[in-house]
C-alpha positions as protocol buffer text, in pm:
chain_id: "A"
residue {
  index: 1
  type: MET
  ca { x: -23431 y: 3198 z: 12215 }
}
residue {
  index: 2
  type: ALA
  ca { x: -23281 y: 2921 z: 12402 }
}
residue {
  index: 3
  type: LYS
  ca { x: -23497 y: 2695 z: 12607 }
}
residue {
  index: 4
  type: THR
  ca { x: -23262 y: 2501 z: 12771 }
}
residue {
  index: 5
  type: PRO
  ca { x: -22946 y: 2593 z: 12976 }
}
residue {
  index: 6
  type: MET
  ca { x: -22719 y: 2381 z: 12715 }
}
residue {
  index: 7
  type: GLU
  ca { x: -22870 y: 2623 z: 12447 }
}
residue {
  index: 8
  type: ALA
  ca { x: -22821 y: 2940 z: 12649 }
}
residue {
  index: 9
  type: LEU
  ca { x: -22450 y: 2835 z: 12690 }
}
residue {
  index: 10
  type: LEU
  ca { x: -22426 y: 2764 z: 12311 }
}
residue {
  index: 11
  type: TYR
  ca { x: -22586 y: 3058 z: 12234 }
}
residue {
  index: 12
  type: GLU
  ca { x: -22317 y: 3247 z: 12423 }
}
residue {
  index: 13
  type: ARG
  ca { x: -22075 y: 3049 z: 12258 }
}
residue {
  index: 14
  type: SER
  ca { x: -22211 y: 3127 z: 11919 }
}
residue {
  index: 15
  type: MET
  ca { x: -22220 y: 3495 z: 11986 }
}
residue {
  index: 16
  type: LEU
  ca { x: -21838 y: 3516 z: 12113 }
}
residue {
  index: 17
  type: HIS
  ca { x: -21746 y: 3305 z: 11803 }
}
residue {
  index: 18
  type: SER
  ca { x: -21949 y: 3531 z: 11552 }
}
residue {
  index: 19
  type: THR
  ca { x: -21875 y: 3863 z: 11671 }
}
residue {
  index: 20
  type: ALA
  ca { x: -21493 y: 3744 z: 11701 }
}
residue {
  index: 21
  type: ASN
  ca { x: -21524 y: 3614 z: 11329 }
}
residue {
  index: 22
  type: ALA
  ca { x: -21685 y: 3932 z: 11219 }
}
residue {
  index: 23
  type: LEU
  ca { x: -21427 y: 4154 z: 11373 }
}
residue {
  index: 24
  type: VAL
  ca { x: -21142 y: 3974 z: 11232 }
}
residue {
  index: 25
  type: SER
  ca { x: -21307 y: 3896 z: 10868 }
}
residue {
  index: 26
  type: GLY
  ca { x: -21509 y: 4231 z: 10839 }
}
residue {
  index: 27
  type: ASN
  ca { x: -21779 y: 4034 z: 10659 }
}
residue {
  index: 28
  type: PRO
  ca { x: -22035 y: 3983 z: 10946 }
}
residue {
  index: 29
  type: ASN
  ca { x: -22392 y: 3797 z: 10949 }
}
residue {
  index: 30
  type: PRO
  ca { x: -22685 y: 4009 z: 10982 }
}
residue {
  index: 31
  type: LEU
  ca { x: -22864 y: 3812 z: 11216 }
}
residue {
  index: 32
  type: THR
  ca { x: -22500 y: 3853 z: 11427 }
}
residue {
  index: 33
  type: ILE
  ca { x: -22499 y: 4228 z: 11353 }
}
residue {
  index: 34
  type: ARG
  ca { x: -22836 y: 4269 z: 11479 }
}
residue {
  index: 35
  type: ASN
  ca { x: -22785 y: 4041 z: 11832 }
}
residue {
  index: 36
  type: ALA
  ca { x: -22469 y: 4230 z: 11881 }
}
residue {
  index: 37
  type: LEU
  ca { x: -22639 y: 4590 z: 11851 }
}
residue {
  index: 38
  type: VAL
  ca { x: -22916 y: 4483 z: 12105 }
}
residue {
  index: 39
  type: GLU
  ca { x: -22701 y: 4318 z: 12325 }
}
residue {
  index: 40
  type: SER
  ca { x: -22477 y: 4628 z: 12323 }
}
residue {
  index: 41
  type: PHE
  ca { x: -22763 y: 4863 z: 12371 }
}
residue {
  index: 42
  type: VAL
  ca { x: -22892 y: 4688 z: 12662 }
}
residue {
  index: 43
  type: ILE
  ca { x: -22526 y: 4682 z: 12831 }
}
residue {
  index: 44
  type: HIS
  ca { x: -22478 y: 5063 z: 12793 }
}
residue {
  index: 45
  type: ALA
  ca { x: -22815 y: 5092 z: 12926 }
}
residue {
  index: 46
  type: ARG
  ca { x: -22726 y: 4890 z: 13210 }
}
residue {
  index: 47
  type: LEU
  ca { x: -22409 y: 5075 z: 13297 }
}
residue {
  index: 48
  type: LEU
  ca { x: -22612 y: 5421 z: 13264 }
}
residue {
  index: 49
  type: ILE
  ca { x: -22891 y: 5308 z: 13478 }
}
residue {
  index: 50
  type: GLU
  ca { x: -22642 y: 5193 z: 13737 }
}
residue {
  index: 51
  type: PHE
  ca { x: -22477 y: 5520 z: 13736 }
}
residue {
  index: 52
  type: LEU
  ca { x: -22786 y: 5719 z: 13772 }
}
residue {
  index: 53
  type: HIS
  ca { x: -22965 y: 5514 z: 14019 }
}
residue {
  index: 54
  type: TYR
  ca { x: -22760 y: 5277 z: 14216 }
}
residue {
  index: 55
  type: ASP
  ca { x: -22603 y: 5355 z: 14525 }
}
residue {
  index: 56
  type: LYS
  ca { x: -22364 y: 5028 z: 14552 }
}
residue {
  index: 57
  type: GLN
  ca { x: -22030 y: 5089 z: 14428 }
}
residue {
  index: 58
  type: ARG
  ca { x: -21680 y: 4971 z: 14419 }
}
residue {
  index: 59
  type: LYS
  ca { x: -21419 y: 5220 z: 14511 }
}
residue {
  index: 60
  type: ASP
  ca { x: -21327 y: 5292 z: 14157 }
}
residue {
  index: 61
  type: ASP
  ca { x: -21711 y: 5330 z: 14022 }
}
residue {
  index: 62
  type: ILE
  ca { x: -21770 y: 5667 z: 13873 }
}
residue {
  index: 63
  type: ARG
  ca { x: -22098 y: 5804 z: 14035 }
}
residue {
  index: 64
  type: PRO
  ca { x: -22304 y: 6104 z: 13981 }
}
residue {
  index: 65
  type: GLU
  ca { x: -22191 y: 6237 z: 14353 }
}
residue {
  index: 66
  type: ASP
  ca { x: -21836 y: 6303 z: 14183 }
}
residue {
  index: 67
  type: TRP
  ca { x: -22015 y: 6611 z: 14095 }
}
residue {
  index: 68
  type: LEU
  ca { x: -22335 y: 6678 z: 14262 }
}
residue {
  index: 69
  type: ASP
  ca { x: -22441 y: 6614 z: 14653 }
}
residue {
  index: 70
  type: GLN
  ca { x: -22588 y: 6270 z: 14699 }
}
residue {
  index: 71
  type: ARG
  ca { x: -22900 y: 6422 z: 14869 }
}
residue {
  index: 72
  type: GLU
  ca { x: -22936 y: 6665 z: 14601 }
}
residue {
  index: 73
  type: TRP
  ca { x: -22907 y: 6453 z: 14306 }
}
residue {
  index: 74
  type: GLU
  ca { x: -23145 y: 6210 z: 14425 }
}
residue {
  index: 75
  type: ARG
  ca { x: -23425 y: 6465 z: 14507 }
}
residue {
  index: 76
  type: ILE
  ca { x: -23331 y: 6622 z: 14129 }
}
residue {
  index: 77
  type: ARG
  ca { x: -23361 y: 6243 z: 13956 }
}
residue {
  index: 78
  type: GLY
  ca { x: -23652 y: 6167 z: 14139 }
}
residue {
  index: 79
  type: SER
  ca { x: -23761 y: 5765 z: 14221 }
}
residue {
  index: 80
  type: GLN
  ca { x: -23682 y: 5517 z: 13958 }
}
residue {
  index: 81
  type: VAL
  ca { x: -23919 y: 5474 z: 13660 }
}
residue {
  index: 82
  type: LYS
  ca { x: -24064 y: 5094 z: 13649 }
}
residue {
  index: 83
  type: LEU
  ca { x: -23931 y: 5092 z: 13297 }
}
residue {
  index: 84
  type: LEU
  ca { x: -23543 y: 5136 z: 13390 }
}
residue {
  index: 85
  type: ARG
  ca { x: -23581 y: 4915 z: 13720 }
}
residue {
  index: 86
  type: GLU
  ca { x: -23718 y: 4617 z: 13495 }
}
residue {
  index: 87
  type: THR
  ca { x: -23458 y: 4675 z: 13201 }
}
residue {
  index: 88
  type: HIS
  ca { x: -23152 y: 4694 z: 13454 }
}
residue {
  index: 89
  type: GLU
  ca { x: -23297 y: 4318 z: 13614 }
}
residue {
  index: 90
  type: CYS
  ca { x: -23345 y: 4220 z: 13264 }
}
residue {
  index: 91
  type: ALA
  ca { x: -23036 y: 4312 z: 13139 }
}
residue {
  index: 92
  type: ASN
  ca { x: -22882 y: 4140 z: 13459 }
}
residue {
  index: 93
  type: LYS
  ca { x: -23089 y: 3812 z: 13404 }
}
residue {
  index: 94
  type: TYR
  ca { x: -23052 y: 3790 z: 13029 }
}
residue {
  index: 95
  type: LEU
  ca { x: -22742 y: 3921 z: 12920 }
}
residue {
  index: 96
  type: ALA
  ca { x: -22474 y: 4017 z: 13207 }
}
residue {
  index: 97
  type: HIS
  ca { x: -22535 y: 3667 z: 13378 }
}
residue {
  index: 98
  type: LEU
  ca { x: -22578 y: 3302 z: 13219 }
}
residue {
  index: 99
  type: THR
  ca { x: -22907 y: 3270 z: 13426 }
}
residue {
  index: 100
  type: THR
  ca { x: -23197 y: 2997 z: 13409 }
}
residue {
  index: 101
  type: THR
  ca { x: -23474 y: 3312 z: 13392 }
}
residue {
  index: 102
  type: ARG
  ca { x: -23342 y: 3357 z: 13026 }
}
residue {
  index: 103
  type: LEU
  ca { x: -23489 y: 3003 z: 12942 }
}
residue {
  index: 104
  type: ASP
  ca { x: -23848 y: 3119 z: 13051 }
}
residue {
  index: 105
  type: GLN
  ca { x: -23936 y: 3370 z: 12760 }
}
residue {
  index: 106
  type: LYS
  ca { x: -23795 y: 3581 z: 12472 }
}
residue {
  index: 107
  type: GLN
  ca { x: -23669 y: 3948 z: 12630 }
}
residue {
  index: 108
  type: ASN
  ca { x: -23807 y: 4207 z: 12397 }
}
residue {
  index: 109
  type: TRP
  ca { x: -23629 y: 4546 z: 12444 }
}
residue {
  index: 110
  type: ASP
  ca { x: -23821 y: 4838 z: 12394 }
}
residue {
  index: 111
  type: CYS
  ca { x: -23499 y: 5041 z: 12273 }
}
residue {
  index: 112
  type: PRO
  ca { x: -23665 y: 5381 z: 12219 }
}
residue {
  index: 113
  type: ALA
  ca { x: -23839 y: 5414 z: 12553 }
}
residue {
  index: 114
  type: ILE
  ca { x: -23539 y: 5304 z: 12743 }
}
residue {
  index: 115
  type: LEU
  ca { x: -23328 y: 5554 z: 12553 }
}
residue {
  index: 116
  type: LYS
  ca { x: -23587 y: 5839 z: 12609 }
}
residue {
  index: 117
  type: GLU
  ca { x: -23575 y: 5767 z: 13010 }
}
residue {
  index: 118
  type: ILE
  ca { x: -23234 y: 5730 z: 13042 }
}
residue {
  index: 119
  type: GLU
  ca { x: -23154 y: 6035 z: 12804 }
}
residue {
  index: 120
  type: THR
  ca { x: -23407 y: 6231 z: 13061 }
}
residue {
  index: 121
  type: LEU
  ca { x: -23208 y: 6167 z: 13365 }
}
residue {
  index: 122
  type: LEU
  ca { x: -22875 y: 6208 z: 13182 }
}
residue {
  index: 123
  type: THR
  ca { x: -22964 y: 6591 z: 13066 }
}
residue {
  index: 124
  type: LYS
  ca { x: -23080 y: 6671 z: 13411 }
}
residue {
  index: 125
  type: PHE
  ca { x: -22768 y: 6534 z: 13551 }
}
residue {
  index: 126
  type: LEU
  ca { x: -22545 y: 6719 z: 13291 }
}
residue {
  index: 127
  type: GLN
  ca { x: -22775 y: 7025 z: 13319 }
}
residue {
  index: 128
  type: GLN
  ca { x: -22709 y: 7046 z: 13714 }
}
residue {
  index: 129
  type: VAL
  ca { x: -22320 y: 6954 z: 13677 }
}
residue {
  index: 130
  type: GLN
  ca { x: -22306 y: 7255 z: 13425 }
}
residue {
  index: 131
  type: THR
  ca { x: -22512 y: 7502 z: 13657 }
}
residue {
  index: 132
  type: GLY
  ca { x: -22287 y: 7390 z: 13952 }
}
residue {
  index: 133
  type: GLN
  ca { x: -21958 y: 7473 z: 13717 }
}
residue {
  index: 134
  type: ASP
  ca { x: -22091 y: 7821 z: 13580 }
}
residue {
  index: 135
  type: GLU
  ca { x: -22179 y: 7898 z: 13972 }
}
residue {
  index: 136
  type: ALA
  ca { x: -21809 y: 7820 z: 14096 }
}
residue {
  index: 137
  type: GLY
  ca { x: -21675 y: 8022 z: 13769 }
}
residue {
  index: 138
  type: ASP
  ca { x: -21888 y: 8308 z: 13887 }
}
residue {
  index: 139
  type: ARG
  ca { x: -21718 y: 8266 z: 14254 }
}
residue {
  index: 140
  type: ALA
  ca { x: -21372 y: 8247 z: 14100 }
}
residue {
  index: 141
  type: THR
  ca { x: -21417 y: 8544 z: 13886 }
}
residue {
  index: 142
  type: GLY
  ca { x: -21658 y: 8773 z: 14104 }
}
């Protein structure tokens, strides 16, 4: 893991080149594959955490409120668990932005635990959306 700002920058450059070469050649280095998979997981986790928990939005963001009443969704989802809050923060500091925080320590991502927490919330969301669609259909046919 990078220990200086230059090492962090050069790591990003190396991953850019390594992933591009892997895509073109079809013959990726195993370390490149592992790093790319971890980084892909973390980026997708970050995106879904923002979808499920963050109210800041740009005009073209897709939000739970596109389907559900905001207050009802907040009640159903509950407060954000520590693991997801830390994952979002670390994804920003270690992956989505080039920061000095990444120089301090190696980040270990507990992918199964993160997946479990996100999936629990997504299941609640999807069940609520389905229930709303079923009720709308019942009203339309009734």
